[in-house]
C-alpha angles and dihedrals in degrees: 000000000000094000096047099102093044090043092053091047090051090048091052089049089050090052092052095046090040089064091056091045090053087057090048092051092050093047093046092051091044090052091049092049099045105027095044088059092053097045134047132241087253091059090056088044092059090052089048090053092058096038097075093051091047092047093050094054094040090061087077096047098084097025089214091288096128092064090045090054091051096044100049117095093215131017131183129229089244091055093050092048093045094051091051094056093044088055092048092051091050091047093055092047093049094047089054091046091056090060094046097051097041094098090050091053091052090048093050094052094034087229122118092201089074092060099066093038092052093049093047091052089077086080090061090050091056093045092053097039097057092058101037095096094045092053090049091052092049088052093047091052089047092236092159095162090062092045089050092053092049092051093045094051090047093052098044094045092048092049095049094045094045095050092047093047094044090054090049105036103026090202139100089266088079089064092049099046092042090055092046092052092052094048093048093050093048093048092051091052092049090058090049094052099041106056096190110119129198123242135200090202110112092351110184116180090184088075089072095057097103092045091050090059090062091039092056091056092048091047090050091053092045089052092053091044089051091057089052093051101041112029088081089062092050094048095046092046093049096044103033107018138233096307095058090041090053091056091048094044095053091047092048093049092049089051092049094047098085092038094052097040093051108023098047098048091045088051089057088058100039100048097061091036096051093041089060093048099056091108090055106059097180092049090047092051093046095050094044096050092044091054093046091048090053090050092050094047093051101041110028101060092046093048092052092048092048091049095056091046096036101134092049090052094048095049092044094052104032107021137250093295088069097054092113088065091068098092091043091053091048093059094042091050089056087053089052089056090063102037103072092077093037092053092047091059085078088071089060094049097047102036091051092046092243094136094137090060088048090057091051090052089048090059092052092046093049093053093050094045097047090048090053092051093051092047094050099040098089088064094053128236092330091056091049091050093048094048090047091053092052092049090053090059094047095054097052099092094051094044096049092049095048095043096051098042110117094007132105088251123082127211090241088060090062093048090049091055099044108035102058091050094044094048093045093050090044090063089067089068090067092051093047092051090050092050097041095103097043103051133055115248097259094048090047090053091052092049091048093053095045094045094045093055092044094051092043090055091049089050091056091045091054091077129058092231091048092052091049090050093049090049092051091048090052092050092049091047091052093046092055095045111117095015114118102190153349126263110238116260117255095239115098104152143355 
């Protein structure tokens, strides 16, 4: 098939990044298990108070230029140099802004702990900003081995530092300094791998003008998406306090863990791959649907199983003091079962250069999400999580239609990938409810996971297109077996 070489290259890249993501999953779970027993929900709540403010300002740090660097077919040395210095200027401004607004953040939450944490976060801004360009270039050149190493060092360093500091300090500062240590280590390694160096000689910021146009659209969407992902924290903190927010924040992060550790790395592979396949529609469609099918098969069954056994999972991972987070995690896990395809629509928007349409979708999504938060807030964090899950279902038809318009992929293709897996995995809920009184919680969790993946696979196999997709995934998995990395692409400039 036309897309076979590119598909195999993407699969090898997925295997390389998958190894680093396996490390990230292990370190994230280890952090949840050990650190959550040393700190309190309120400690996590303080971090969650500052996180939305940080996230909002950080949207403007990169100005969407990283995605523009990855998406463009050719790029000049002047453009690369100009985008680096734009990013550095934005980084310095934002780090200073963190210090200036710290008292206002403490005043808003009526909690002085947020002041020092907000001001100190400027260090994290600097640590990420100096390596942003280098990571984008590694991604553009499809040097997935280097990216994998950077992410692994970041994760392992953060875990070791956080556990040590939590044992010593027993405060939220352990979470902050652990994160800072991981980011700094990863940034240093990115500079070591990507040997491009910036220059002030003949600097011309005008060379970045065309890239800024795309970056502005991406920044606008990221801004809207930020509102969707963080307003819930602000509302819960203001209405219910740090304790309730801590329960919600841990549940939300556990829900996001599989999405971030699989979706984001795969996006690093798919954006450059799809952008270079725009002149081959069938190859583009085949590679995109194969990647989305893999996402669905990995994430959806697990999310459904975790949802039906949510309280068991929470107590097992975080301890008995977090039991009240069980219902919150159940609703958020149902949301995670829908989001793999929804998140992957971003690849369609960006790779096809349809960033203005992506912004329009962002407006619609923000309105639906904010409305769901307001509706669910009177019932606490559980009400917010439930309303959010319902809103995710309601937006699917509009999103699929807007994302696929003008692309080689049709909306019906997305339904054909998601629904058989979702319906198959959903059948395990019936079995778990029937066995609830006959098995102990851990045994029930094991049965739920195994049955969910089995039924989801049978759901895919029930359709001709699903069987063909499963067969292609099997072939790609076998072709990458035994390969440890990807040779860097030849392109390193214009």
